[in-house]
N, CA, C and O of each residue as an XYZ file, in Angstrom:
924
protein
N     -10.326     -0.674      2.093
C      -9.447      0.132      1.323
C      -9.617     -0.359     -0.081
O      -9.467     -1.531     -0.426
N      -9.928      0.589     -0.820
C      -9.871      0.215     -2.334
C      -9.303      1.152     -3.327
O      -9.176      2.349     -3.072
N      -8.943      0.599     -4.512
C      -8.276      1.454     -5.398
C      -8.917      1.042     -6.667
O      -8.663     -0.072     -7.125
N      -9.741      1.861     -7.282
C     -10.642      1.730     -8.363
C      -9.933      2.352     -9.701
O      -9.149      3.296     -9.603
N     -10.230      1.817    -10.829
C     -10.099      2.451    -12.073
C     -11.316      2.532    -12.685
O     -11.850      1.508    -13.110
N     -11.855      3.659    -12.796
C     -13.159      3.869    -13.158
C     -13.132      4.509    -14.581
O     -12.524      5.576    -14.661
N     -13.667      4.045    -15.644
C     -13.850      4.572    -16.784
C     -15.231      5.464    -16.880
O     -16.386      5.043    -16.927
N     -14.772      6.795    -16.894
C     -15.936      7.761    -16.713
C     -16.455      8.023    -18.137
O     -15.715      8.364    -19.059
N     -17.756      7.843    -18.245
C     -18.598      8.291    -19.388
C     -19.410      9.419    -19.030
O     -19.482      9.771    -17.853
N     -20.069     10.056    -20.009
C     -21.000     11.165    -19.743
C     -22.267     10.649    -19.231
O     -22.881      9.975    -20.059
N     -22.805     10.779    -18.125
C     -23.880     10.036    -17.537
C     -24.964     10.937    -17.399
O     -24.843     12.147    -17.589
N     -26.210     10.276    -17.016
C     -27.314     11.071    -16.658
C     -27.477     11.614    -15.474
O     -28.397     12.394    -15.226
N     -26.520     11.218    -14.565
C     -26.361     11.658    -13.084
C     -26.205     13.208    -13.110
O     -25.243     13.741    -13.662
N     -27.192     13.905    -12.489
C     -27.063     15.334    -12.365
C     -26.752     15.766    -11.012
O     -27.407     15.370    -10.048
N     -25.679     16.644    -10.904
C     -25.313     17.164     -9.525
C     -26.239     18.362     -9.242
O     -26.279     19.356     -9.967
N     -26.961     18.195     -8.163
C     -27.984     19.366     -7.732
C     -28.764     19.723     -8.938
O     -29.259     20.848     -9.014
N     -28.907     18.892     -9.847
C     -29.921     19.102    -10.899
C     -29.398     20.153    -11.814
O     -30.188     20.599    -12.645
N     -28.179     20.615    -11.782
C     -27.608     21.676    -12.651
C     -26.729     21.196    -13.777
O     -26.410     21.932    -14.711
N     -26.366     20.001    -13.669
C     -25.249     19.555    -14.771
C     -26.249     18.931    -15.835
O     -27.110     18.105    -15.532
N     -26.028     19.438    -17.160
C     -26.797     19.008    -18.236
C     -25.719     18.679    -19.342
O     -24.589     19.167    -19.360
N     -26.214     17.808    -20.237
C     -25.406     17.550    -21.365
C     -25.011     18.646    -22.150
O     -25.837     19.525    -22.396
N     -23.695     18.727    -22.641
C     -23.281     19.961    -23.354
C     -22.271     19.400    -24.352
O     -21.479     18.530    -23.991
N     -22.279     19.909    -25.683
C     -21.476     19.392    -26.592
C     -19.820     19.717    -26.328
O     -18.876     19.041    -26.737
N     -19.772     20.831    -25.602
C     -18.372     21.387    -25.124
C     -17.819     20.658    -23.892
O     -16.770     21.064    -23.392
N     -18.355     19.785    -23.465
C     -18.188     19.179    -22.096
C     -16.657     18.636    -22.175
O     -16.251     18.134    -23.223
N     -15.934     18.738    -21.186
C     -14.640     18.068    -21.113
C     -14.573     16.528    -21.303
O     -15.368     15.811    -20.695
N     -13.551     15.962    -22.215
C     -13.647     14.570    -22.559
C     -12.680     14.003    -21.204
O     -11.649     14.542    -20.801
N     -13.324     12.782    -20.649
C     -12.527     12.314    -19.484
C     -11.968     10.974    -19.991
O     -12.747     10.172    -20.506
N     -10.649     10.687    -19.871
C     -10.001      9.564    -20.227
C     -10.286      8.519    -18.980
O     -10.879      7.467    -19.217
N      -9.898      8.805    -17.801
C      -9.954      7.845    -16.793
C      -9.959      8.624    -15.381
O      -9.402      9.711    -15.230
N     -10.629      7.966    -14.405
C     -10.269      8.502    -12.941
C      -9.877      7.319    -12.123
O     -10.428      6.220    -12.172
N      -8.794      7.679    -11.309
C      -8.021      6.648    -10.499
C      -8.316      7.075     -9.025
O      -8.521      8.260     -8.760
N      -8.336      6.132     -8.098
C      -8.610      6.432     -6.779
C      -7.583      5.558     -6.004
O      -7.550      4.334     -6.131
N      -6.762      6.246     -5.209
C      -5.788      5.601     -4.438
C      -5.994      5.982     -3.095
O      -6.047      7.169     -2.771
N      -6.136      4.875     -2.138
C      -6.466      4.916     -0.684
C      -5.260      4.221      0.126
O      -5.457      3.818      1.272
N      -4.096      4.101     -0.453
C      -3.070      3.313      0.292
C      -2.379      4.237      1.262
O      -1.970      3.744      2.313
N      -2.218      5.399      1.052
C      -1.488      6.275      2.091
C      -2.468      6.742      3.240
O      -3.215      7.717      3.152
N      -2.358      5.939      4.285
C      -3.355      6.544      5.457
C      -3.022      7.858      6.004
O      -3.835      8.654      6.474
N      -1.579      8.041      5.890
C      -1.092      9.352      6.613
C      -1.676     10.430      5.889
O      -2.138     11.367      6.541
N      -1.730     10.448      4.615
C      -2.125     11.747      3.856
C      -3.580     11.712      3.319
O      -4.027     12.683      2.708
N      -4.345     10.560      3.552
C      -5.676     10.565      2.962
C      -5.810      9.995      1.608
O      -4.799      9.633      1.008
N      -6.996      9.888      1.077
C      -7.235      9.316     -0.152
C      -6.843     10.273     -1.242
O      -6.713     11.468     -0.974
N      -6.631      9.778     -2.561
C      -6.264     10.728     -3.608
C      -7.188     10.275     -4.837
O      -7.349      9.097     -5.158
N      -7.687     11.214     -5.386
C      -8.508     11.103     -6.716
C      -7.921     11.742     -7.790
O      -7.662     12.943     -7.706
N      -7.657     11.061     -8.860
C      -6.955     11.779    -10.053
C      -7.767     11.594    -11.231
O      -8.063     10.458    -11.602
N      -8.167     12.673    -11.875
C      -8.881     12.792    -13.110
C      -8.076     13.159    -14.189
O      -7.354     14.153    -14.102
N      -8.122     12.354    -15.371
C      -7.394     12.568    -16.447
C      -8.304     12.977    -17.618
O      -9.216     12.267    -18.042
N      -7.952     14.267    -18.135
C      -8.756     14.777    -19.366
C      -7.970     14.533    -20.654
O      -6.752     14.354    -20.646
N      -8.669     14.533    -21.689
C      -8.100     14.357    -23.066
C      -8.381     15.263    -24.058
O      -8.100     14.951    -25.215
N      -8.947     16.463    -23.793
C      -9.458     17.481    -24.598
C      -8.650     18.903    -24.738
O      -8.912     19.793    -25.547
N      -7.745     18.902    -23.888
C      -6.898     20.140    -23.774
C      -7.467     21.418    -23.189
O      -6.809     22.459    -23.200
N      -8.759     21.338    -22.648
C      -9.353     22.502    -22.065
C      -8.862     22.782    -20.616
O      -9.628     22.626    -19.665
N      -7.560     23.202    -20.454
C      -7.043     23.343    -19.211
C      -7.766     24.252    -18.229
O      -7.851     23.912    -17.049
N      -8.276     25.365    -18.654
C      -9.120     26.398    -17.842
C     -10.261     25.651    -17.306
O     -10.438     25.720    -16.089
N     -11.104     24.913    -18.050
C     -12.268     24.155    -17.486
C     -11.863     23.073    -16.560
O     -12.485     22.823    -15.527
N     -10.812     22.442    -16.950
C     -10.395     21.314    -16.007
C     -10.159     21.820    -14.499
O     -10.546     21.201    -13.508
N      -9.455     23.059    -14.478
C      -9.112     23.542    -13.086
C     -10.273     24.025    -12.459
O     -10.214     24.116    -11.233
N     -11.337     24.362    -13.030
C     -12.434     24.798    -12.266
C     -13.292     23.748    -11.649
O     -14.228     24.126    -10.943
N     -13.095     22.522    -11.822
C     -13.950     21.456    -11.208
C     -13.643     21.360     -9.841
O     -12.488     21.502     -9.439
N     -14.646     21.116     -9.053
C     -14.647     21.147     -7.465
C     -15.080     19.698     -7.016
O     -15.941     19.044     -7.605
N     -14.460     19.316     -6.025
C     -14.830     18.076     -5.538
C     -16.020     18.335     -4.305
O     -15.928     19.186     -3.420
N     -17.123     17.394     -4.492
C     -18.134     17.414     -3.708
C     -18.403     16.235     -2.827
O     -18.319     15.138     -3.378
N     -18.706     16.264     -1.576
C     -19.260     15.165     -0.811
C     -20.539     14.908     -1.137
O     -21.313     15.815     -0.831
N     -21.057     13.881     -1.707
C     -22.421     13.758     -2.212
C     -23.480     13.721     -0.950
O     -24.687     13.847     -1.155
N     -22.901     13.527      0.460
C     -23.860     13.518      1.493
C     -23.838     15.145      1.872
O     -22.972     15.746      2.508
N     -24.756     15.533      1.430
C     -24.983     17.043      1.581
C     -25.842     17.717      0.592
O     -26.956     18.148      0.886
N     -25.260     17.816     -0.720
C     -23.896     17.724     -0.972
C     -22.973     19.006     -0.594
O     -23.486     20.124     -0.637
N     -21.710     18.856     -0.250
C     -20.906     19.849      0.328
C     -19.724     19.893     -0.444
O     -19.072     18.867     -0.635
N     -19.316     21.232     -1.008
C     -17.884     21.331     -1.481
C     -16.722     21.129     -0.547
O     -16.675     21.753      0.513
N     -15.823     20.317     -0.885
C     -14.746     20.002      0.130
C     -13.365     20.317     -0.509
O     -12.390     20.339      0.242
N     -13.221     20.535     -1.688
C     -11.887     21.034     -2.283
C     -11.624     22.448     -1.992
O     -12.461     23.325     -1.777
N     -10.240     22.556     -2.017
C      -9.868     24.022     -1.885
C     -10.507     25.014     -3.019
O     -10.700     24.596     -4.161
N     -10.783     26.180     -2.683
C     -10.691     26.827     -1.374
C     -11.984     26.619     -0.339
O     -12.139     27.258      0.702
N     -12.751     25.732     -0.778
C     -13.930     25.566      0.068
C     -13.640     24.602      1.269
O     -14.238     24.744      2.335
N     -12.834     23.752      1.099
C     -12.578     22.766      2.228
C     -11.175     22.362      2.151
O     -10.349     22.887      1.403
N     -10.908     21.235      3.103
C      -9.553     20.880      3.280
C      -8.799     20.043      2.297
O      -7.575     19.912      2.312
N      -9.668     19.452      1.385
C      -8.980     18.577      0.316
C      -8.236     19.418     -0.640
O      -8.734     20.436     -1.120
N      -6.997     18.984     -0.934
C      -6.206     19.749     -1.759
C      -6.373     19.493     -3.224
O      -6.707     18.368     -3.596
N      -6.166     20.444     -4.069
C      -6.368     20.375     -5.517
C      -5.327     20.927     -6.284
O      -4.873     22.043     -6.032
N      -4.877     20.152     -7.290
C      -3.693     20.511     -8.246
C      -3.930     20.221     -9.544
O      -4.665     19.266     -9.793
N      -3.424     20.896    -10.478
C      -3.585     20.562    -12.007
C      -2.285     20.521    -12.754
O      -1.494     21.457    -12.637
N      -2.036     19.540    -13.475
C      -0.873     19.495    -14.290
C      -1.302     19.627    -15.655
O      -1.947     18.690    -16.126
N      -1.044     20.685    -16.411
C      -1.412     20.792    -17.810
C      -0.786     20.018    -18.741
O      -1.349     19.669    -19.778
N       0.436     19.694    -18.431
C       1.223     18.709    -19.349
C       0.500     17.311    -19.634
O       0.345     16.803    -20.744
N       0.073     16.772    -18.344
C      -0.569     15.512    -18.467
C      -2.198     15.581    -18.452
O      -2.904     14.583    -18.594
N      -2.671     16.851    -18.268
C      -4.088     17.048    -18.238
C      -4.792     16.284    -17.079
O      -5.930     15.820    -17.137
N      -3.923     16.222    -15.994
C      -4.541     15.563    -14.788
C      -4.904     16.478    -13.685
O      -4.094     17.314    -13.285
N      -6.052     16.361    -13.191
C      -6.553     17.012    -12.008
C      -6.428     16.156    -10.725
O      -7.004     15.069    -10.696
N      -5.745     16.560     -9.719
C      -5.552     15.730     -8.525
C      -6.170     16.185     -7.242
O      -5.779     17.293     -6.874
N      -6.977     15.634     -6.533
C      -7.441     15.989     -5.236
C      -6.750     15.069     -4.164
O      -6.550     13.875     -4.390
N      -6.419     15.642     -3.059
C      -5.586     14.810     -2.116
C      -6.177     15.143     -0.845
O      -7.095     15.956     -0.749
N      -5.621     14.472      0.228
C      -6.029     14.610      1.732
C      -7.459     14.433      1.851
O      -8.100     15.211      2.558
N      -8.059     13.423      1.188
C      -9.505     13.171      1.098
C      -9.938     12.216      2.227
O      -9.438     11.091      2.241
N     -10.800     12.561      3.146
C     -11.204     11.641      4.171
C     -12.260     10.588      3.593
O     -12.806     10.787      2.508
N     -12.506      9.507      4.337
C     -13.471      8.506      3.843
C     -14.972      9.104      3.533
O     -15.561      9.843      4.322
N     -15.410      8.752      2.489
C     -16.710      9.181      1.891
C     -16.937      8.973      0.521
O     -16.133      8.263     -0.083
N     -17.872      9.457     -0.068
C     -18.395      9.294     -1.457
C     -18.447     10.669     -2.043
O     -18.977     11.630     -1.485
N     -17.833     10.692     -3.258
C     -17.500     12.083     -3.894
C     -17.830     12.182     -5.460
O     -17.798     11.196     -6.196
N     -18.118     13.349     -5.848
C     -18.159     13.645     -7.318
C     -17.474     14.783     -7.477
O     -17.204     15.509     -6.521
N     -17.101     15.066     -8.804
C     -16.371     16.451     -9.167
C     -17.378     17.034    -10.135
O     -17.992     16.387    -10.983
N     -17.479     18.398     -9.896
C     -18.465     19.194    -10.949
C     -17.937     20.582    -11.123
O     -17.149     21.103    -10.333
N     -18.465     21.219    -12.322
C     -18.253     22.535    -12.420
C     -19.603     23.064    -12.887
O     -20.048     22.795    -14.003
N     -20.290     23.881    -11.933
C     -21.512     24.256    -12.367
C     -21.731     25.211    -13.385
O     -22.843     25.471    -13.844
N     -20.548     25.792    -13.775
C     -20.372     26.924    -14.841
C     -20.581     26.408    -16.274
O     -21.097     27.109    -17.145
N     -20.151     25.141    -16.480
C     -20.156     24.567    -17.758
C     -21.465     23.805    -18.099
O     -21.730     23.472    -19.254
N     -22.246     23.553    -17.070
C     -23.451     22.790    -17.453
C     -23.316     21.457    -17.788
O     -24.212     20.927    -18.445
N     -22.171     20.717    -17.383
C     -21.837     19.420    -18.032
C     -22.078     18.401    -16.737
O     -22.156     18.823    -15.583
N     -22.169     17.181    -17.052
C     -22.534     16.123    -16.184
C     -21.395     16.102    -15.102
O     -20.276     16.503    -15.422
N     -21.638     15.659    -13.863
C     -20.666     15.547    -12.830
C     -19.736     14.382    -13.223
O     -20.155     13.437    -13.890
N     -18.573     14.466    -12.831
C     -17.492     13.336    -12.988
C     -17.652     12.340    -11.665
O     -17.502     12.709    -10.500
N     -17.934     11.214    -12.031
C     -17.912     10.265    -10.941
C     -19.223      9.316    -10.754
O     -19.326      8.410     -9.927
N     -20.212      9.728    -11.718
C     -21.495      8.939    -11.709
C     -22.045      8.960    -10.306
O     -22.165     10.038     -9.724
N     -22.355      7.917     -9.784
C     -23.002      7.786     -8.419
C     -22.327      8.150     -7.429
O     -22.901      8.372     -6.363
N     -21.032      8.285     -7.550
C     -20.068      8.526     -6.638
C     -18.811      7.729     -6.579
O     -18.852      6.514     -6.770
N     -17.582      8.415     -6.300
C     -16.290      7.803     -6.069
C     -16.060      7.551     -4.637
O     -16.134      8.467     -3.817
N     -15.753      6.213     -4.278
C     -15.658      5.992     -2.908
C     -14.333      6.018     -2.403
O     -13.480      5.368     -3.006
N     -13.976      6.770     -1.229
C     -12.842      6.713     -0.527
C     -13.040      5.791      0.792
O     -13.923      6.092      1.595
N     -12.306      4.800      0.980
C     -12.429      3.868      2.199
C     -11.168      3.549      2.617
O     -10.531      2.770      1.907
N     -10.605      4.033      3.737
C      -9.284      3.610      4.230
C      -9.524      2.942      5.734
O      -8.757      3.184      6.666
N     -10.557      2.164      5.846
C     -10.671      1.398      7.061
C     -10.047      0.260      7.240
O     -10.202     -0.322      8.314
N      -9.098     -0.371      6.089
C      -8.594     -1.493      6.149
C      -7.054     -1.354      5.726
O      -6.644     -1.733      4.629
N      -6.309     -0.821      6.628
C      -5.031     -0.500      6.156
C      -4.081     -1.733      6.123
O      -3.998     -2.551      7.039
N      -3.309     -1.774      4.856
C      -2.412     -2.911      4.794
C      -1.159     -2.702      5.749
O      -0.571     -1.640      5.951
N      -0.880     -3.950      6.290
C       0.559     -3.913      7.179
C       0.993     -5.303      7.299
O       0.195     -6.190      6.994
N       2.189     -5.598      7.716
C       2.870     -6.743      8.007
C       3.511     -6.531      9.307
O       3.925     -5.425      9.656
N       3.606     -7.761     10.143
C       4.438     -7.941     11.225
C       4.966     -9.332     11.396
O       4.379    -10.369     11.089
N       6.176     -9.208     11.937
C       6.799    -10.574     12.302
C       6.346    -11.344     13.478
O       6.496    -10.929     14.627
N       5.693    -12.668     13.128
C       5.186    -13.555     14.098
C       6.287    -14.262     14.844
O       6.248    -14.377     16.069
N       7.409    -14.803     14.002
C       8.398    -15.624     14.620
C       9.486    -15.822     13.755
O       9.298    -15.999     12.552
N      10.792    -15.808     14.338
C      12.044    -16.020     13.628
C      12.742    -17.196     14.166
O      12.919    -17.325     15.377
N      13.155    -18.079     13.278
C      13.957    -19.456     13.800
C      15.261    -19.164     13.149
O      15.414    -18.917     11.953
N      16.198    -19.217     14.074
C      17.648    -18.891     13.412
C      18.117    -20.141     12.964
O      17.643    -21.239     13.253
N      19.270    -19.853     12.097
C      20.048    -20.863     11.340
C      20.991    -21.572     12.265
O      22.208    -21.444     12.131
N      20.328    -22.497     13.423
C      21.244    -22.900     14.472
C      22.182    -23.821     13.876
O      23.330    -23.701     14.305
N      22.011    -24.633     13.074
C      23.137    -25.663     12.533
C      23.988    -25.122     11.476
O      24.857    -25.841     10.983
N      23.793    -23.746     11.029
C      24.537    -23.100     10.065
C      24.475    -23.903      8.727
O      25.437    -23.909      7.958
N      23.314    -24.584      8.468
C      23.116    -25.402      7.250
C      22.030    -24.861      6.478
O      21.609    -25.516      5.524
N      21.487    -23.670      6.789
C      20.333    -23.097      6.039
C      19.039    -23.620      6.735
O      18.151    -24.043      5.995
N      18.871    -23.631      7.881
C      17.706    -24.003      8.591
C      16.852    -22.934      9.250
O      15.932    -23.251     10.004
N      17.149    -21.656      8.969
C      16.357    -20.549      9.275
C      15.087    -20.491      8.833
O      14.841    -21.004      7.741
N      14.019    -19.848      9.601
C      12.744    -19.675      9.223
C      12.124    -18.177      9.523
O      12.400    -17.617     10.584
N      11.295    -17.571      8.568
C      10.688    -16.331      8.964
C       9.215    -16.574      8.730
O       8.775    -16.989      7.658
N       8.374    -16.255      9.930
C       7.086    -16.372      9.918
C       6.463    -14.958      9.970
O       6.607    -14.262     10.975
N       5.800    -14.549      8.936
C       5.171    -13.175      8.985
C       3.653    -13.261      8.904
O       3.149    -14.242      8.357
N       2.823    -12.205      9.461
C       1.503    -12.140      9.303
C       1.092    -10.927      8.442
O       1.675     -9.852      8.582
N       0.065    -11.096      7.529
C      -0.354     -9.999      6.727
C      -1.685     -9.489      7.256
O      -2.626    -10.266      7.416
N      -1.777     -8.147      7.539
C      -3.042     -7.818      8.109
C      -3.665     -6.670      7.037
O      -2.943     -5.956      6.341
N      -5.046     -6.629      7.032
C      -5.513     -5.658      6.247
C      -5.443     -5.811      4.817
O      -5.127     -6.888      4.312
N      -5.751     -4.676      4.067
C      -5.622     -4.767      2.612
C      -6.590     -5.580      1.893
O      -7.638     -5.832      2.487
N      -6.424     -6.031      0.725
C      -7.375     -6.691      0.018
C      -6.671     -7.832     -0.883
O      -5.912     -7.522     -1.801
N      -6.977     -9.195     -0.555
C      -6.504    -10.246     -1.059
C      -6.882    -10.211     -2.623
O      -7.864     -9.590     -3.029
N      -6.035    -10.913     -3.444
C      -4.869    -11.706     -3.129
C      -3.584    -10.724     -2.987
O      -3.485     -9.616     -3.514
N      -2.659    -11.338     -2.197
C      -1.357    -10.681     -1.984
C      -0.134    -11.247     -2.710
O      -0.054    -12.452     -2.951
N       0.835    -10.358     -3.062
C       1.985    -10.818     -3.559
C       3.179    -10.355     -2.616
O       3.119     -9.369     -1.881
N       4.275    -11.208     -2.741
C       5.467    -10.870     -1.636
C       6.709    -10.868     -2.465
O       7.003    -11.717     -3.306
N       7.452     -9.737     -2.106
C       8.765     -9.545     -2.892
C       9.926     -9.641     -1.716
O      10.090     -8.706     -0.932
N      10.589    -10.657     -1.669
C      11.563    -10.859     -0.729
C      13.055    -10.481     -1.208
O      13.331    -10.582     -2.403
N      13.895    -10.099     -0.393
C      15.219     -9.801     -0.947
C      15.827    -11.112     -0.972
O      15.377    -12.042     -0.302
N      16.932    -11.225     -1.797
C      17.677    -12.438     -1.964
C      16.906    -13.473     -2.904
O      17.085    -14.690     -2.878
N      16.074    -12.833     -3.688
C      15.179    -13.718     -4.798
C      14.533    -14.679     -4.179
O      14.522    -15.764     -4.760
N      13.961    -14.596     -3.112
C      13.253    -15.808     -2.349
C      11.761    -15.822     -3.019
O      11.279    -14.908     -3.688
N      11.144    -17.053     -2.691
C       9.887    -17.231     -3.408
C       8.991    -16.274     -2.987
O       9.151    -15.671     -1.926
N       7.914    -16.054     -3.846
C       6.752    -15.270     -3.699
C       5.810    -15.828     -2.787
O       4.838    -16.371     -3.314
N       5.873    -15.821     -1.430
C       5.071    -16.352     -0.466
C       5.191    -15.612      0.828
O       6.138    -14.836      0.962
N       4.363    -15.767      1.752
C       4.248    -15.000      3.010
C       5.452    -15.495      3.836
O       6.255    -14.666      4.266
N       5.610    -16.794      4.072
C       6.619    -17.241      5.127
C       7.695    -17.950      4.383
O       7.435    -18.604      3.373
N       8.983    -17.824      4.897
C      10.113    -18.524      4.349
C      10.846    -19.570      5.176
O      11.021    -19.380      6.379
N      11.252    -20.602      4.602
C      12.094    -21.594      5.250
C      13.343    -21.778      4.577
O      13.569    -21.281      3.474
N      14.347    -22.640      5.360
C      15.510    -23.005      4.626
C      16.354    -21.719      4.505
O      16.983    -21.632      3.451
N      16.489    -20.685      5.400
C      17.128    -19.596      5.235
C      18.751    -19.709      5.957
O      19.029    -20.370      6.957
N      19.527    -19.022      5.289
C      20.859    -18.919      6.021
C      20.787    -17.759      6.816
O      19.888    -16.925      6.711
N      21.879    -17.688      7.742
C      21.902    -16.506      8.496
C      21.965    -15.285      7.605
O      22.551    -15.328      6.523
N      21.281    -14.046      8.115
C      21.388    -12.828      7.360
C      20.194    -12.026      7.700
O      19.352    -12.389      8.521
N      20.154    -10.849      6.993
C      19.054     -9.745      7.180
C      18.147     -9.888      6.002
O      18.621    -10.048      4.878
N      16.866     -9.837      6.214
C      15.911     -9.962      5.095
C      14.939     -8.917      5.002
O      14.574     -8.325      6.018
N      14.460     -8.622      3.797
C      13.420     -7.515      3.677
C      12.328     -8.198      2.856
O      12.554     -9.096      2.045
N      11.117     -7.692      3.139
C       9.843     -8.092      2.376
C       8.905     -7.044      2.182
O       8.549     -6.248      3.051
N       8.480     -7.082      0.875
C       7.371     -5.969      0.604
C       6.001     -6.785      0.132
O       6.077     -7.627     -0.763
N       4.928     -6.526      0.696
C       3.738     -7.052      0.297
C       2.900     -6.201     -0.548
O       2.771     -5.028     -0.199
N       2.286     -6.629     -1.652
C       1.375     -5.775     -2.451
C       0.064     -6.364     -2.464
O      -0.020     -7.586     -2.592
N      -0.963     -5.669     -2.349
C      -2.346     -6.301     -2.141
C      -3.137     -6.015     -3.635
O      -2.653     -5.351     -4.552
N      -4.301     -6.597     -3.646
C      -5.119     -6.468     -4.990
C      -5.320     -4.969     -5.419
O      -5.550     -4.682     -6.594
N      -5.228     -4.062     -4.467
C      -5.371     -2.644     -4.753
C      -4.117     -1.876     -5.229
O      -4.119     -0.684     -5.537
N      -2.999     -2.733     -5.255
C      -1.649     -2.228     -5.478
C      -1.091     -1.331     -4.412
O      -0.204     -0.500     -4.611
N      -1.704     -1.574     -3.221
C      -0.972     -0.906     -1.996
C       0.139     -1.787     -1.552
O       0.115     -3.009     -1.697
N       1.111     -1.128     -1.010
C       2.273     -1.917     -0.453
C       2.584     -1.551      0.863
O       2.240     -0.457      1.310
N       3.324     -2.530      1.645
C       3.858     -2.318      2.945
C       5.175     -3.065      2.952
O       5.260     -4.140      2.359
N       6.176     -2.557      3.579
C       7.560     -3.020      3.558
C       8.150     -3.221      5.033
O       8.275     -2.289      5.827
N       8.477     -4.474      5.287
C       9.382     -4.757      6.433
C      10.787     -4.895      6.024
O      11.106     -5.521      5.013
N      11.682     -4.276      6.853
C      13.102     -4.339      6.500
C      13.929     -4.811      7.757
O      13.519     -4.590      8.896
N      15.128     -5.479      7.496
C      15.934     -5.871      8.644
C      15.504     -7.017      9.544
O      15.775     -7.078     10.743
N      14.888     -7.819      8.937
C      14.335     -9.189      9.658
C      15.693    -10.097      9.767
O      16.155    -10.650      8.769
N      16.211    -10.190     10.878
C      17.331    -10.912     11.137
C      17.327    -12.286     11.517
O      16.716    -12.595     12.540
N      18.072    -13.388     10.668
C      18.015    -14.781     11.013
C      19.575    -14.920     11.475
O      20.521    -14.734     10.710
N      19.689    -15.285     12.873
C      21.065    -15.333     13.444
C      21.772    -16.680     13.032
O      21.108    -17.672     12.734
N      23.090    -16.671     13.029
C      23.770    -17.801     12.823
C      23.836    -18.682     14.102
O      23.472    -18.267     15.203
N      24.333    -19.940     13.874
C      24.527    -20.810     15.002
C      25.643    -20.478     15.772
O      26.387    -19.565     15.416
N      25.894    -21.301     17.075
C      26.963    -20.862     17.941
C      28.151    -21.329     17.480
O      28.163    -22.208     16.617
N      29.330    -20.792     18.003
C      30.746    -21.393     17.700
C      31.227    -21.771     19.080
O      30.502    -21.682     20.071
N      32.532    -22.215     19.112
C      33.173    -22.912     20.276
C      33.350    -21.840     21.384
O      33.490    -22.281     22.525
N      33.365    -20.419     21.200
C      33.570    -19.513     22.079
C      32.375    -19.140     22.805
O      32.464    -18.358     23.751
N      31.284    -19.622     22.452
C      30.008    -19.358     23.228
C      29.852    -19.747     24.489
O      29.957    -20.968     24.610
N      29.621    -19.115     25.562
C      29.641    -19.374     27.023
C      28.596    -20.499     27.203
O      27.592    -20.487     26.492
N      28.800    -21.538     28.183
C      27.954    -22.537     28.253
C      26.464    -22.060     28.737
O      25.476    -22.742     28.464
N      26.382    -20.894     29.441
C      25.138    -20.640     29.882
C      24.435    -19.410     29.104
O      23.624    -18.602     29.556
N      24.966    -19.501     27.833
C      24.308    -18.371     26.965
C      22.983    -19.067     26.324
O      22.773    -20.278     26.399
N      22.112    -18.130     25.679
C      21.155    -18.770     24.911
C      21.681    -18.764     23.398
O      21.729    -17.778     22.662
N      22.073    -20.099     23.084
C      22.767    -20.177     21.802
C      22.084    -20.075     20.590
O      22.673    -19.880     19.527
N      20.656    -20.217     20.705
C      20.133    -20.221     19.297
C      18.520    -20.341     19.455
O      18.063    -21.132     20.280
N      17.715    -19.584     18.695
C      16.280    -19.555     18.733
C      15.911    -20.586     17.684
O      16.094    -20.358     16.488
N      15.375    -21.757     18.144
C      14.854    -22.978     17.323
C      13.835    -23.674     17.926
O      13.658    -23.603     19.143
N      13.097    -24.389     17.147
C      12.129    -25.307     17.672
C      12.590    -26.657     17.302
O      11.828    -27.581     17.587
N      13.677    -26.926     16.729
C      14.120    -28.163     16.266
C      15.498    -28.397     17.170
O      16.166    -27.493     17.673
N      15.760    -29.808     17.257
C      17.079    -30.230     17.981
C      18.062    -30.050     16.768
O      17.728    -30.170     15.590
N      19.412    -29.725     17.257
C      20.322    -29.635     16.224
C      21.711    -30.046     16.816
O      21.935    -29.773     17.995
N      22.593    -30.646     16.113
C      23.870    -31.124     16.542
C      24.990    -29.988     16.848
O      25.849    -29.657     16.031
N      24.850    -29.454     18.124
C      25.749    -28.401     18.490
C      27.069    -28.605     18.240
O      27.683    -27.736     17.622
N      27.768    -29.858     18.703
C      29.075    -30.108     18.685
C      29.644    -30.352     17.288
O      30.821    -30.198     16.963
N      28.566    -30.783     16.457
C      29.079    -31.036     15.000
C      29.285    -29.720     14.299
O      29.863    -29.666     13.214
N      28.803    -28.639     14.929
C      28.943    -27.412     14.149
C      29.898    -26.518     14.786
O      30.126    -25.453     14.212
N      30.506    -26.784     15.901
C      31.475    -25.849     16.582
C      32.790    -25.767     15.691
O      33.330    -26.697     15.090
N      33.157    -24.505     15.747
C      34.428    -24.111     15.033
C      35.284    -23.200     15.850
O      34.729    -22.535     16.725
N      36.584    -23.093     15.664
C      37.366    -22.188     16.250
C      37.873    -22.647     17.656
O      37.690    -23.826     17.958
N      38.447    -21.874     18.474
C      39.029    -22.188     19.756
C      38.069    -22.127     20.839
O      37.279    -21.190     20.950
N      38.120    -23.105     21.638
C      37.163    -23.181     22.952
C      37.499    -21.974     23.868
O      38.658    -21.818     24.253
N      36.587    -21.186     24.195
C      36.942    -20.009     24.946
C      36.829    -20.248     26.488
O      36.839    -19.325     27.302
N      36.718    -21.598     26.820
C      36.750    -22.006     28.255
C      35.321    -22.224     28.794
O      35.071    -22.320     29.995
N      34.416    -22.292     27.825
C      33.235    -22.673     28.353
C      33.001    -24.250     28.654
O      33.679    -25.084     28.053
N      32.009    -24.634     29.616
C      31.882    -25.976     29.680
C      30.653    -26.400     29.109
O      29.555    -25.965     29.459
N      30.862    -27.325     28.152
C      29.616    -27.878     27.319
C      29.000    -29.023     27.963
O      29.717    -29.921     28.406
N      27.613    -29.076     28.064
C      27.059    -30.393     28.662
C      25.873    -30.650     27.718
O      25.161    -31.642     27.877
């Protein structure tokens, strides 16, 4: 998975040998690539800076392996243009290498040797283990694993917890976490529950707490005994 910010300059790369330098060629500000949303495919956004809306909309996305036109109306890749921001956006792009070109204007293709879409390494999180706050003194822990994406990662936890993958010293409650990778892709887990410790009404045969540590059960009991037999 990659997200590139490519500063596009007029280059000597010729698409099908038909693109040549032209004084009236559109001016490109930047091209961004987003491959974070696996459900909808990759996205390529081209930002123009010269106001030539008609020429901008005529650009077609090509798969360089062919080459083959893949954007609408020639293929399944969507295309939209925002005249206010002068941005041309292609969406629903499968993995591959692409350039954008307009054979009618005789200008160099946008993308140089190719803009890469690679969604083979999706970012995700899963809960490995939760230790409850069994002594009700803030002894809970959450252990999560980060899979895919591109390091380094940053973590935003609810409750202003530290920017780190795993957390310790937690009180009972529900926690959320969002991971962001080097490509600015994100994945969020919500509702990770750390349970509180038992009270005096807990039956003697109940599973009172998920912990890997010993804790003083009787020292933390509160309320009325519900008839359980503690051993």
